[in-house]
C-alpha positions in Angstrom: 225.7 206.4 -89.6 225.4 205.3 -86.0 226.6 206.6 -82.7 227.4 203.6 -80.4 228.5 203.0 -76.8 230.8 199.9 -76.7 232.7 197.9 -74.1 235.5 195.4 -74.3 234.4 191.8 -74.5 237.2 190.9 -72.0 235.6 191.1 -68.5 238.9 191.9 -67.0 239.5 195.0 -69.2 236.5 197.1 -68.2 237.2 199.8 -70.8 234.3 201.5 -72.5 234.3 203.5 -75.8 232.0 205.6 -78.0 232.2 205.5 -81.7 230.6 206.9 -84.9 230.5 205.0 -88.1 228.7 202.5 -90.3 227.2 199.4 -88.6 229.7 196.9 -90.2 232.6 199.0 -89.2 231.5 199.4 -85.7 231.1 195.6 -85.3 234.7 195.1 -86.4 236.3 197.4 -83.7 238.8 196.0 -81.2 239.9 197.3 -77.8 242.9 199.5 -78.0 244.3 198.1 -74.7 243.9 194.3 -75.1 242.9 193.7 -78.8 239.7 191.9 -78.0 236.5 192.6 -79.9 234.2 195.4 -78.7 230.5 194.8 -78.2 227.8 197.4 -78.6 225.8 198.2 -75.5 223.6 200.9 -77.1 223.4 202.7 -80.4 221.4 205.4 -82.2 221.2 206.9 -85.6 223.5 209.9 -85.7 223.5 212.9 -87.8 226.7 214.9 -87.3 225.5 218.1 -89.0 225.6 216.3 -92.4 229.4 215.6 -92.0 230.4 212.1 -92.7 233.7 211.2 -91.1 236.4 209.9 -93.5 236.6 206.7 -91.4 235.1 205.3 -88.2 235.9 207.3 -85.1 236.5 205.6 -81.8 237.4 207.2 -78.5 237.6 205.9 -74.9 234.8 207.1 -72.6 235.6 209.0 -69.5 235.1 207.0 -66.3 232.0 208.0 -64.4 
């Protein structure tokens, strides 16, 4: 399982996300606002206390 920071591939959208899931599932994610593909900015192996989510989890990141 990976933890990833993603952003919308649409330069006008400027929304970022974080997600947990398997690599193939993370590569297939789309922006909830505009539907464009998301691209991974960074990722790391993630161990969530041995709990595997039933599906990929995606959430919008808070603006800094």
